[in-house]
C-alpha positions in Angstrom: 0.7 -18.9 16.3 3.9 -17.2 17.1 6.7 -18.8 19.1 6.3 -18.5 22.8 8.6 -19.6 25.5 12.3 -20.1 25.6 14.1 -22.4 23.2 17.3 -24.1 24.1 19.9 -25.8 21.9 20.2 -29.4 22.8 23.7 -30.6 23.5 24.7 -34.2 23.1 26.6 -34.5 26.3 27.0 -33.2 29.8 28.6 -29.9 30.7 32.4 -30.0 30.8 34.8 -27.4 31.9 37.7 -28.8 29.9 38.6 -29.4 26.3 41.3 -31.5 24.5 43.6 -30.0 22.0 45.9 -31.8 19.5 49.1 -29.8 19.4 52.5 -30.0 17.7 55.7 -29.7 19.8 57.6 -26.7 18.4 60.4 -26.6 20.9 61.6 -28.7 23.9 64.2 -27.5 26.4 65.6 -28.4 29.8 64.9 -25.8 32.4 66.1 -25.4 36.0 63.8 -26.3 38.8 64.2 -26.0 42.6 61.5 -28.6 43.1 62.2 -31.4 40.7 65.2 -33.2 39.3 64.2 -32.5 35.7 61.9 -29.9 34.2 61.2 -29.8 30.4 59.5 -26.8 28.9 57.5 -27.6 25.8 56.4 -24.9 23.3 53.3 -26.2 21.6 51.2 -25.1 18.6 47.6 -25.9 18.0 47.5 -26.2 14.2 43.7 -25.9 14.0 43.5 -22.6 15.9 47.1 -21.3 15.8 47.2 -20.9 19.5 50.5 -21.4 21.3 50.8 -23.2 24.6 53.6 -23.7 27.1 53.7 -26.9 29.1 56.2 -28.0 31.8 56.8 -31.7 32.3 58.5 -32.3 35.6 60.2 -35.5 36.7 62.0 -36.8 39.8 64.5 -39.7 39.5 65.6 -42.6 41.6 69.3 -42.3 42.2 72.0 -44.6 43.7 74.3 -43.5 46.5 76.7 -41.8 43.9 73.8 -39.7 42.5 73.5 -41.6 39.2 70.0 -41.8 37.8 68.7 -45.4 38.0 64.9 -44.9 37.4 61.9 -42.7 37.3 59.9 -41.8 40.4 56.1 -41.7 40.4 54.4 -40.0 38.5 56.4 -40.8 35.4 55.2 -37.9 33.3 58.4 -37.8 31.2 58.0 -41.4 30.2 54.4 -40.7 29.3 55.5 -37.9 27.0 57.9 -40.1 25.1 55.3 -42.9 25.0 52.6 -40.8 23.4 55.0 -39.2 20.9 56.2 -42.6 19.8 59.8 -41.9 20.6 62.5 -43.6 22.7 63.5 -41.9 26.0 67.1 -41.9 26.8 68.3 -40.2 30.0 71.9 -39.6 30.9 73.4 -40.6 34.3 73.1 -37.0 35.4 69.4 -36.9 34.4 69.3 -35.1 31.1 66.8 -36.5 28.6 67.2 -36.5 24.8 64.8 -33.7 23.8 65.6 -33.4 20.1 63.4 -36.4 19.2 60.3 -34.6 20.5 60.4 -31.6 18.2 57.8 -31.9 15.4 55.8 -34.6 17.2 52.0 -34.4 17.9 50.4 -34.9 21.3 47.0 -34.3 22.9 46.7 -32.0 25.9 43.8 -31.1 28.3 43.0 -27.4 29.0 40.5 -26.7 31.8 38.8 -23.8 33.5 40.9 -22.8 36.5 40.3 -20.7 39.6 44.1 -20.2 39.9 46.3 -17.4 38.6 44.9 -17.8 35.0 41.4 -18.5 33.8 42.5 -21.6 31.9 45.3 -24.0 32.7 46.9 -27.0 31.0 47.0 -30.4 32.7 50.4 -31.9 33.3 49.5 -35.2 31.6 49.6 -35.6 27.9 48.0 -38.2 25.6 48.0 -39.7 22.2 46.4 -37.8 19.3 45.0 -41.1 18.2 43.0 -41.7 21.4 41.9 -38.5 22.9 38.9 -40.1 24.6 41.2 -42.0 26.9 42.9 -38.8 28.0 39.5 -37.2 28.6 38.4 -40.2 30.7 41.6 -40.1 32.7 41.2 -36.4 33.4 37.6 -36.9 34.5 38.7 -39.7 36.9 41.3 -37.4 38.4 38.8 -34.6 38.9 36.5 -36.9 40.8 39.5 -37.5 43.2 39.9 -33.7 43.5 42.8 -33.1 41.2 43.9 -30.8 39.7 43.2 -28.6 42.7 42.5 -25.5 40.7 39.9 -27.2 38.4 36.5 -25.4 38.4 33.8 -28.1 38.3 31.0 -27.5 35.9 27.8 -26.0 37.3 24.8 -27.3 35.3 22.5 -24.5 36.5 25.0 -21.8 35.5 25.6 -23.5 32.1 21.8 -23.7 31.5 21.5 -20.0 32.3 24.4 -19.1 30.1 22.9 -21.0 27.2 19.5 -19.3 27.8 20.9 -15.7 28.1 23.5 -16.0 25.3 21.1 -15.5 22.4 19.0 -18.7 22.5 16.0 -16.9 23.8 14.2 -14.8 21.2 10.9 -14.2 22.9 11.6 -11.0 24.9 9.7 -7.9 23.8 9.9 -4.4 25.1 6.4 -4.5 26.7 6.7 -7.6 28.9 8.3 -7.6 32.3 9.6 -11.2 32.1 13.3 -11.8 32.5 13.5 -14.0 29.4 
């Protein structure tokens, strides 16, 4: 008997519209921002694929009446960056972080399907390369709250159709009128 019907590859998990990359920080520089006190541009390189990413880490500071930095405001993304690279954060009174210690360090980032300007976007939070599942769980928790706003939630029906029509069906012949 010949094979009849459609065969689908079985996946171990649910459909996800994001993936986690382990990247190396190639360059870190302070950039100007009209919206935050501190904006750090990171040039990242995925060593497994050779793909280059750019990620901006933005931070606002708590300041005293003289304008001297006294602490970090929520969310403390800059502290998170230093924490997951295993380096010590030092910020001057004027709000300039020590960026030279970040170059050459590895971090994990989340890239997701976006309905914004680009088809894929990078989440602003970074994680440790030793525990990427924690970063993935945190991203999923944020998507349930509706963040990031440009995240495209997975559509199980579309993903099933994509798997069916992208070469997993081999039963179509020239004589039948079936769509598969």
